[in-house]
Structure formats: C-alpha cells, structure tokens
C-alpha positions as a Markdown table, in Angstrom:
| # | Residue | x | y | z |
|---|---|---|---|---|
| 1 | Unk | -40.0 | 22.0 | -37.8 |
| 2 | Unk | -40.4 | 25.8 | -38.2 |
| 3 | Unk | -41.8 | 26.1 | -41.7 |
| 4 | Unk | -43.8 | 29.4 | -42.0 |
| 5 | Unk | -42.0 | 32.0 | -44.1 |
| 6 | Unk | -42.6 | 35.4 | -45.4 |
| 7 | Unk | -41.6 | 36.4 | -48.9 |
| 8 | Unk | -39.1 | 39.4 | -49.1 |
| 9 | Unk | -39.3 | 42.1 | -51.9 |
| 10 | Unk | -36.9 | 40.3 | -53.9 |
| 11 | Unk | -38.5 | 36.8 | -53.8 |
| 12 | Unk | -36.4 | 35.2 | -51.2 |
| 13 | Unk | -38.1 | 33.4 | -48.5 |
| 14 | Unk | -37.4 | 34.1 | -44.8 |
| 15 | Unk | -38.6 | 31.9 | -41.8 |
| 16 | Unk | -40.8 | 34.2 | -39.6 |
| 17 | Unk | -39.2 | 32.7 | -36.4 |
| 18 | Unk | -35.5 | 32.7 | -35.9 |
| 19 | Unk | -33.0 | 32.5 | -33.2 |
| 20 | Unk | -31.5 | 35.7 | -31.8 |
| 21 | Unk | -27.9 | 35.5 | -30.5 |
| 22 | Unk | -26.9 | 38.8 | -29.3 |
| 23 | Unk | -24.7 | 38.4 | -26.1 |
| 24 | Unk | -24.2 | 34.9 | -26.6 |
| 25 | Unk | -20.6 | 34.0 | -26.3 |
| 26 | Unk | -18.4 | 30.9 | -27.2 |
| 27 | Unk | -19.8 | 27.5 | -25.9 |
| 28 | Unk | -22.9 | 28.9 | -24.5 |
| 29 | Unk | -24.1 | 30.4 | -28.1 |
| 30 | Unk | -22.5 | 27.4 | -30.0 |
| 31 | Unk | -24.6 | 24.9 | -28.0 |
| 32 | Unk | -27.7 | 27.1 | -28.5 |
| 33 | Unk | -27.4 | 27.0 | -32.2 |
| 34 | Unk | -26.8 | 23.2 | -32.3 |
| 35 | Unk | -29.9 | 22.7 | -30.1 |
| 36 | Unk | -31.9 | 25.1 | -32.4 |
| 37 | Unk | -30.9 | 23.4 | -35.5 |
| 38 | Unk | -32.0 | 20.0 | -34.0 |
| 39 | Unk | -35.4 | 21.5 | -32.9 |
| 40 | Unk | -36.0 | 22.8 | -36.4 |
| 41 | Unk | -35.1 | 26.3 | -36.3 |
| 42 | Unk | -33.8 | 27.5 | -39.8 |
| 43 | Unk | -33.2 | 31.2 | -39.3 |
| 44 | Unk | -30.1 | 32.3 | -37.1 |
| 45 | Unk | -29.5 | 35.9 | -36.5 |
| 46 | Unk | -26.0 | 37.1 | -35.6 |
| 47 | Unk | -23.6 | 40.2 | -36.0 |
| 48 | Unk | -20.1 | 41.0 | -36.3 |
| 49 | Unk | -20.4 | 43.1 | -33.0 |
| 50 | Unk | -21.8 | 40.0 | -31.2 |
| 51 | Unk | -18.3 | 38.5 | -31.4 |
| 52 | Unk | -19.8 | 34.9 | -31.6 |
| 53 | Unk | -19.8 | 34.3 | -35.5 |
| 54 | Unk | -17.0 | 31.7 | -35.1 |
| 55 | Unk | -19.0 | 29.6 | -32.8 |
| 56 | Unk | -22.2 | 30.0 | -34.7 |
| 57 | Unk | -20.3 | 28.9 | -37.8 |
| 58 | Unk | -18.9 | 25.9 | -36.1 |
| 59 | Unk | -22.2 | 24.8 | -35.0 |
| 60 | Unk | -23.9 | 25.3 | -38.3 |
| 61 | Unk | -21.1 | 23.4 | -40.2 |
| 62 | Unk | -21.2 | 20.5 | -37.7 |
| 63 | Unk | -25.0 | 20.1 | -38.4 |
| 64 | Unk | -24.5 | 20.4 | -42.1 |
| 65 | Unk | -21.7 | 17.6 | -41.8 |
| 66 | Unk | -24.0 | 15.5 | -39.7 |
| 67 | Unk | -26.6 | 15.8 | -42.5 |
| 68 | Unk | -29.2 | 17.5 | -40.2 |
| 69 | Unk | -29.4 | 20.6 | -42.5 |
| 70 | Unk | -28.0 | 21.9 | -45.9 |
| 71 | Unk | -26.6 | 25.2 | -46.1 |
| 72 | Unk | -29.3 | 26.3 | -48.4 |
| 73 | Unk | -32.1 | 25.3 | -45.7 |
| 74 | Unk | -30.6 | 27.9 | -43.1 |
| 75 | Unk | -31.5 | 31.7 | -43.5 |
| 76 | Unk | -28.4 | 33.2 | -41.9 |
| 77 | Unk | -28.4 | 36.8 | -41.0 |
| 78 | Unk | -25.4 | 39.0 | -40.2 |
| 79 | Unk | -24.7 | 42.8 | -39.7 |
| 80 | Unk | -22.3 | 45.5 | -40.7 |
| 81 | Unk | -21.0 | 47.2 | -37.6 |
| 82 | Unk | -20.9 | 50.9 | -37.2 |
| 83 | Unk | -17.1 | 51.1 | -37.5 |
| 84 | Unk | -17.4 | 49.8 | -41.2 |
| 85 | Unk | -19.5 | 52.5 | -42.7 |
| 86 | Unk | -16.8 | 53.7 | -44.9 |
| 87 | Unk | -17.4 | 52.6 | -48.5 |
| 88 | Unk | -14.1 | 50.9 | -48.6 |
| 89 | Unk | -14.8 | 49.1 | -45.3 |
| 90 | Unk | -17.9 | 47.0 | -46.2 |
| 91 | Unk | -16.4 | 44.5 | -48.2 |
| 92 | Unk | -13.6 | 43.6 | -45.7 |
| 93 | Unk | -16.3 | 43.4 | -43.0 |
| 94 | Unk | -18.5 | 41.0 | -44.5 |
| 95 | Unk | -15.6 | 38.8 | -45.7 |
| 96 | Unk | -14.6 | 38.6 | -42.2 |
| 97 | Unk | -18.0 | 37.6 | -41.1 |
| 98 | Unk | -18.1 | 35.0 | -43.9 |
| 99 | Unk | -14.7 | 33.6 | -42.7 |
| 100 | Unk | -15.7 | 33.5 | -39.2 |
| 101 | Unk | -19.1 | 31.9 | -40.0 |
| 102 | Unk | -17.4 | 29.4 | -42.4 |
| 103 | Unk | -19.8 | 30.0 | -45.2 |
| 104 | Unk | -19.7 | 31.5 | -48.7 |
| 105 | Unk | -22.7 | 33.9 | -48.3 |
| 106 | Unk | -25.1 | 35.1 | -45.8 |
| 107 | Unk | -28.8 | 35.2 | -46.8 |
| 108 | Unk | -29.3 | 38.7 | -45.2 |
| 109 | Unk | -26.8 | 41.4 | -44.6 |
| 110 | Unk | -27.9 | 44.5 | -42.3 |
| 111 | Unk | -26.6 | 47.7 | -41.6 |
| 112 | Unk | -26.7 | 47.3 | -37.9 |
| 113 | Unk | -27.1 | 51.0 | -37.1 |
| 114 | Unk | -27.5 | 54.2 | -38.9 |
| 115 | Unk | -24.8 | 55.9 | -36.8 |
| 116 | Unk | -21.2 | 55.6 | -38.0 |
| 117 | Unk | -18.2 | 55.4 | -35.5 |
| 118 | Unk | -14.5 | 55.9 | -36.3 |
| 119 | Unk | -13.7 | 53.6 | -39.0 |
| 120 | Unk | -11.5 | 50.4 | -38.2 |
| 121 | Unk | -11.4 | 47.0 | -36.4 |
| 122 | Unk | -11.8 | 48.6 | -32.9 |
| 123 | Unk | -15.5 | 48.1 | -32.5 |
| 124 | Unk | -15.9 | 50.7 | -29.7 |
| 125 | Unk | -13.4 | 53.4 | -30.4 |
| 126 | Unk | -13.5 | 55.9 | -27.4 |
| 127 | Unk | -11.6 | 59.1 | -26.6 |
| 128 | Unk | -9.8 | 59.8 | -23.4 |
| 129 | Unk | -13.0 | 60.5 | -21.7 |
| 130 | Unk | -14.5 | 57.3 | -22.7 |
| 131 | Unk | -17.0 | 58.5 | -25.2 |
| 132 | Unk | -17.5 | 57.0 | -28.4 |
| 133 | Unk | -15.6 | 58.5 | -31.3 |
| 134 | Unk | -18.1 | 59.4 | -33.9 |
| 135 | Unk | -18.0 | 59.5 | -37.8 |
| 136 | Unk | -19.8 | 61.4 | -40.3 |
| 137 | Unk | -19.7 | 58.6 | -43.1 |
| 138 | Unk | -22.9 | 59.0 | -45.1 |
| 139 | Unk | -25.0 | 55.8 | -44.8 |
| 140 | Unk | -26.4 | 56.3 | -48.4 |
| 141 | Unk | -22.8 | 55.8 | -49.6 |
| 142 | Unk | -22.5 | 52.7 | -47.2 |
| 143 | Unk | -25.7 | 51.4 | -48.9 |
| 144 | Unk | -23.9 | 51.6 | -52.4 |
| 145 | Unk | -21.2 | 49.3 | -50.9 |
| 146 | Unk | -23.7 | 47.0 | -49.6 |
| 147 | Unk | -25.1 | 46.5 | -52.9 |
| 148 | Unk | -21.8 | 45.2 | -54.0 |
| 149 | Unk | -22.1 | 42.4 | -51.4 |
| 150 | Unk | -25.3 | 41.4 | -53.4 |
| 151 | Unk | -23.7 | 41.7 | -56.9 |
| 152 | Unk | -20.5 | 39.7 | -55.7 |
| 153 | Unk | -22.7 | 37.0 | -54.1 |
| 154 | Unk | -21.5 | 37.5 | -50.6 |
| 155 | Unk | -25.0 | 38.4 | -49.5 |
| 156 | Unk | -28.3 | 37.1 | -51.0 |
| 157 | Unk | -30.4 | 40.1 | -49.6 |
| 158 | Unk | -29.5 | 43.4 | -47.8 |
| 159 | Unk | -31.4 | 45.4 | -45.3 |
| 160 | Unk | -31.4 | 47.8 | -42.3 |
| 161 | Unk | -31.6 | 47.8 | -38.6 |
| 162 | Unk | -32.5 | 50.5 | -36.2 |
| 163 | Unk | -33.2 | 53.0 | -39.0 |
| 164 | Unk | -36.0 | 55.4 | -38.5 |
| 165 | Unk | -38.6 | 56.2 | -41.2 |
| 166 | Unk | -36.9 | 59.3 | -42.7 |
| 167 | Unk | -33.5 | 57.2 | -42.7 |
| 168 | Unk | -35.1 | 54.4 | -44.5 |
| 169 | Unk | -36.6 | 56.8 | -47.2 |
| 170 | Unk | -33.3 | 58.3 | -47.8 |
| 171 | Unk | -31.9 | 54.9 | -48.4 |
| 172 | Unk | -34.8 | 54.0 | -50.5 |
| 173 | Unk | -34.4 | 57.1 | -52.8 |
| 174 | Unk | -30.9 | 56.2 | -53.6 |
| 175 | Unk | -31.1 | 52.3 | -53.7 |
| 176 | Unk | -30.5 | 50.3 | -56.8 |
| 177 | Unk | -31.3 | 47.2 | -54.7 |
| 178 | Unk | -33.9 | 48.0 | -52.2 |
| 179 | Unk | -33.9 | 46.9 | -48.5 |
| 180 | Unk | -35.9 | 43.9 | -47.7 |
| 181 | Unk | -35.9 | 44.1 | -43.9 |
| 182 | Unk | -35.8 | 46.7 | -41.2 |
| 183 | Unk | -34.8 | 44.9 | -37.8 |
| 184 | Unk | -36.0 | 46.8 | -34.9 |
| 185 | Unk | -36.9 | 46.6 | -31.2 |
| 186 | Unk | -40.6 | 45.7 | -30.9 |
| 187 | Unk | -42.9 | 44.3 | -28.4 |
| 188 | Unk | -46.3 | 45.0 | -26.5 |
| 189 | Unk | -44.8 | 48.1 | -24.7 |
| 190 | Unk | -43.1 | 49.3 | -28.1 |
| 191 | Unk | -45.6 | 48.6 | -30.7 |
| 192 | Unk | -44.2 | 51.3 | -33.3 |
| 193 | Unk | -47.4 | 51.1 | -35.2 |
| 194 | Unk | -46.7 | 53.8 | -37.8 |
| 195 | Unk | -43.2 | 52.5 | -38.4 |
| 196 | Unk | -44.6 | 49.0 | -39.1 |
| 197 | Unk | -47.1 | 50.6 | -41.6 |
| 198 | Unk | -44.6 | 52.5 | -43.3 |
| 199 | Unk | -42.3 | 49.6 | -43.8 |
| 200 | Unk | -45.1 | 47.5 | -45.1 |
| 201 | Unk | -46.0 | 50.5 | -47.6 |
| 202 | Unk | -42.4 | 50.0 | -49.1 |
| 203 | Unk | -42.5 | 46.1 | -49.1 |
| 204 | Unk | -40.0 | 46.1 | -46.2 |
| 205 | Unk | -40.4 | 43.3 | -43.7 |
| 206 | Unk | -40.2 | 44.3 | -40.1 |
| 207 | Unk | -38.0 | 41.9 | -37.9 |
| 208 | Unk | -38.5 | 42.4 | -34.2 |
| 209 | Unk | -35.6 | 41.9 | -31.8 |
| 210 | Unk | -36.5 | 41.7 | -28.1 |
| 211 | Unk | -40.0 | 40.6 | -29.1 |
| 212 | Unk | -40.4 | 39.4 | -25.4 |
| 213 | Unk | -38.9 | 42.9 | -24.3 |
| 214 | Unk | -37.1 | 41.9 | -21.0 |
| 215 | Unk | -36.8 | 44.4 | -18.2 |
| 216 | Unk | -36.9 | 48.1 | -18.8 |
| 217 | Unk | -34.4 | 49.6 | -16.4 |
| 218 | Unk | -35.8 | 53.2 | -16.8 |
| 219 | Unk | -39.6 | 52.2 | -15.9 |
| 220 | Unk | -38.8 | 49.2 | -13.9 |
| 221 | Unk | -41.5 | 47.1 | -16.0 |
| 222 | Unk | -41.7 | 44.2 | -18.2 |
| 223 | Unk | -44.5 | 43.1 | -20.4 |
| 224 | Unk | -44.0 | 39.5 | -19.1 |
| 225 | Unk | -45.6 | 40.5 | -15.9 |
| 226 | Unk | -48.5 | 42.5 | -17.7 |
| 227 | Unk | -51.9 | 41.4 | -16.4 |
| 228 | Unk | -53.5 | 41.2 | -20.0 |
| 229 | Unk | -50.9 | 39.2 | -21.4 |
| 230 | Unk | -50.9 | 36.7 | -18.4 |
| 231 | Unk | -54.7 | 36.5 | -18.8 |
| 232 | Unk | -54.5 | 35.6 | -22.4 |
| 233 | Unk | -51.7 | 33.1 | -21.7 |
| 234 | Unk | -54.0 | 31.3 | -19.3 |
| 235 | Unk | -57.1 | 31.4 | -21.7 |
| 236 | Unk | -54.9 | 29.6 | -24.4 |
| 237 | Unk | -52.8 | 27.4 | -22.3 |
| 238 | Unk | -49.7 | 29.2 | -23.4 |
| 239 | Unk | -47.0 | 31.3 | -21.5 |
| 240 | Unk | -46.6 | 35.0 | -21.8 |
| 241 | Unk | -43.7 | 34.8 | -24.1 |
| 242 | Unk | -45.9 | 32.8 | -26.4 |
| 243 | Unk | -48.6 | 35.4 | -26.5 |
| 244 | Unk | -46.1 | 38.2 | -27.1 |
| 245 | Unk | -44.5 | 36.2 | -30.1 |
| 246 | Unk | -47.8 | 35.4 | -31.5 |
| 247 | Unk | -48.9 | 39.0 | -31.5 |
| 248 | Unk | -46.1 | 40.1 | -33.6 |
| 249 | Unk | -46.4 | 37.3 | -36.0 |
| 250 | Unk | -50.2 | 38.0 | -36.6 |
| 251 | Unk | -48.9 | 41.5 | -37.4 |
| 252 | Unk | -46.8 | 40.2 | -40.1 |
| 253 | Unk | -43.7 | 40.8 | -38.3 |
| 254 | Unk | -40.7 | 38.2 | -38.0 |
| 255 | Unk | -39.5 | 37.4 | -34.5 |
| 256 | Unk | -36.1 | 36.5 | -33.4 |
| 257 | Unk | -36.4 | 35.6 | -29.5 |
| 258 | Unk | -32.9 | 35.1 | -28.0 |
| 259 | Unk | -32.5 | 32.1 | -25.7 |
| 260 | Unk | -29.7 | 29.5 | -24.9 |
| 261 | Unk | -32.2 | 27.3 | -23.0 |
| 262 | Unk | -33.4 | 24.4 | -25.2 |
| 263 | Unk | -36.8 | 24.1 | -23.3 |
| 264 | Unk | -37.4 | 27.8 | -24.0 |
| 265 | Unk | -36.5 | 27.7 | -27.4 |
| 266 | Unk | -38.8 | 24.6 | -28.1 |
| 267 | Unk | -41.4 | 26.6 | -26.2 |
| 268 | Unk | -40.8 | 29.6 | -28.6 |
| 269 | Unk | -41.7 | 27.5 | -31.6 |
| 270 | Unk | -45.0 | 26.4 | -30.1 |
| 271 | Unk | -46.8 | 29.7 | -31.4 |
| 272 | Unk | -48.4 | 28.4 | -34.7 |
| 273 | Unk | -51.1 | 26.4 | -33.1 |
| 274 | Unk | -53.4 | 29.1 | -32.0 |
| 275 | Unk | -54.7 | 32.7 | -33.0 |
| 276 | Unk | -55.4 | 35.8 | -31.0 |
| 277 | Unk | -58.9 | 37.4 | -31.9 |
| 278 | Unk | -58.9 | 40.9 | -33.6 |
| 279 | Unk | -60.2 | 42.4 | -30.2 |
| 280 | Unk | -57.3 | 40.7 | -28.3 |
| 281 | Unk | -54.7 | 42.0 | -30.9 |
| 282 | Unk | -56.1 | 45.5 | -30.6 |
| 283 | Unk | -56.1 | 45.2 | -26.6 |
| 284 | Unk | -52.5 | 44.1 | -26.8 |
| 285 | Unk | -51.5 | 47.1 | -29.2 |
| 286 | Unk | -53.1 | 49.6 | -26.6 |
| 287 | Unk | -50.4 | 48.5 | -24.1 |
| 288 | Unk | -47.9 | 50.6 | -26.2 |
| 289 | Unk | -45.9 | 53.0 | -24.0 |
| 290 | Unk | -44.2 | 54.5 | -27.1 |
| 291 | Unk | -40.5 | 55.7 | -26.6 |
| 292 | Unk | -40.8 | 55.0 | -23.0 |
| 293 | Unk | -41.2 | 51.3 | -23.8 |
| 294 | Unk | -37.9 | 51.1 | -25.4 |
| 295 | Unk | -35.2 | 48.9 | -23.6 |
| 296 | Unk | -32.3 | 49.6 | -25.8 |
| 297 | Unk | -32.3 | 53.4 | -26.2 |
| 298 | Unk | -28.5 | 53.5 | -27.1 |
| 299 | Unk | -27.9 | 56.5 | -25.4 |
| 300 | Unk | -24.2 | 56.2 | -25.8 |
| 301 | Unk | -24.6 | 57.5 | -29.4 |
| 302 | Unk | -27.4 | 60.0 | -28.7 |
| 303 | Unk | -25.1 | 62.8 | -29.8 |
| 304 | Unk | -24.7 | 61.4 | -33.2 |
| 305 | Unk | -26.7 | 63.6 | -35.8 |
| 306 | Unk | -28.1 | 60.2 | -37.2 |
| 307 | Unk | -29.3 | 59.0 | -33.8 |
| 308 | Unk | -32.4 | 57.0 | -34.9 |
| 309 | Unk | -34.7 | 57.6 | -31.9 |
| 310 | Unk | -34.7 | 61.4 | -31.8 |
| 311 | Unk | -38.2 | 62.5 | -33.0 |
| 312 | Unk | -40.5 | 60.1 | -34.8 |
| 313 | Unk | -39.3 | 56.6 | -35.2 |
C-alpha cells in the first residue's frame, strides 16, 4: 500500500507516488489502472489530451464496485488542454473529463501548458502547412475560470503544468485560489534546482513527470544507463529506476512514473525502504545537463509567446 502523502497548500493530502498514463490507450491503460489499484496505488494522473479518460474511469469505477477502493481513497488528476484556455471553455472541458471518468470531481485539475491553441474540441488545430494554430488567450483569465471549478465542487484543488517561474508568478499575483502543484519534467539529467526552490518558496508542490526520463533523442543518452545510478542501484540492491524515483522523493518531489507492466509498477512502489545519503543526493544532482537533458522540449509550440522553455525555466 502506498501511503506516504504530502500536504498541499490548501490542506489536501496527495500521495507522493502515482501512476502516469500519458500515451496509454484503451485496454492497455485500463488494465494498468486495474493493476495499479490492486497493488495499492492511490494516485492516478491523466489528461483530456491523453484520450484515455473513459478507460481510466471504467477501471476506477470497477474497483469501487468491487470494494477495493472508495472514490475518496483515490487522488485523481486531470488537465485542461491547450484548446480550452478561453474562459468560457474551461467548465465544458472539465465537465467532459468528469463525464468520461465517471466521477463527480477530480482531486486536482491542472492547466496542462501555458500555451493556448485555437479554441475548440479539435485538440491539434493545424493550418494548411501543418503548423499548430496558436491563440493569444491570456492564461491569467484561464486561471479565473479554473477557480470556478473549485467553487462549483468539480475540482478539489487546481494547479499548473509546464509553467516556468515567471509564468507561475503571474498566476500567483492574480490568484484568489493559489495553485497547489506545478507538474514538470524532472529527473537526474534535468534537475531544475532553481525551479524546485522557487516552487517550495510559494508552497507549491512539484510533481515530476518522466522521473525515470527515458531516452533523449537529441543527445542519445538516458540516465537509466548512467554509471553512478547503476553503481548506487547495485549498492542498495535496487534497480536504476528505483534510485531515480528515490532521488526525487527525498527532494520532496511527487513522482508519477508511467508503466503498463504490473511487475514494473510493483517495483516502482518499492522505494520507501531505503535512503540515499546527502553525498549521494548531491552527486546525483551533479548529473544535471540543464535544458540539454529535456526529453520533451515541445518544439512544435516554440513559436508561441508563452513557450515555457525559452529563457530560465
């Protein structure tokens, strides 16, 4: 049973280990969520853009019907996609997600990116040359509509994803309901130390997606093969993925490794029975490659004025 939680700035408790589901479709992700809930996962992360909320909802509600979990035991996260930044589109978007998930509320609803695309249900609006059609919707106004989601009981908490420090500050300055989380890519090759410190100073919890990183196509590297990580794995009788998850957990960062393999999901839970030393933590943080370590640079939206990875993240 995964029981360790972190308290958010509104008093809600969020399990520090969750299941990421990006890119998992239909029966594959449905089975993954069934397995995860059986194993003891109580934090499931999805998004409208992943196109798998119906399957996740079917799995969750099946386990509720079986008495394995109650709805209030599971911390369910979804995200507002880039084509719903218009203030009038936020409520229809979350209501669609709730309908697909078969639940009355999500525990956390995030603005998926600071970048707005042409408003509407076409999730990838493109022009005749195949480029994304951008929108100049102001995300501070989007945030005001996100606050309505809380006031109407559709989301218990709201937060951000892929926002840089100055963008977070702009939200913070107008927010009546403060963001509780910023979900970002974070792993040994992308340590984002200053970003994490900034979020901590605001009482914002960082959630790491791709905490095990995967392959970086640009540099042809992956921390899973890093000598230091493998050396520590051997020392602690763990695998490299467990070392990487432990690193973030000890930094106070929530992790949502993605897997559809039951054995790997079980293995990813086995990270609470050992502790890295402060010297080992420091050595792992020295592996940081800065922006060169980013595996999801989202270059298809690089021309947008709110592209988050220009300048200091």
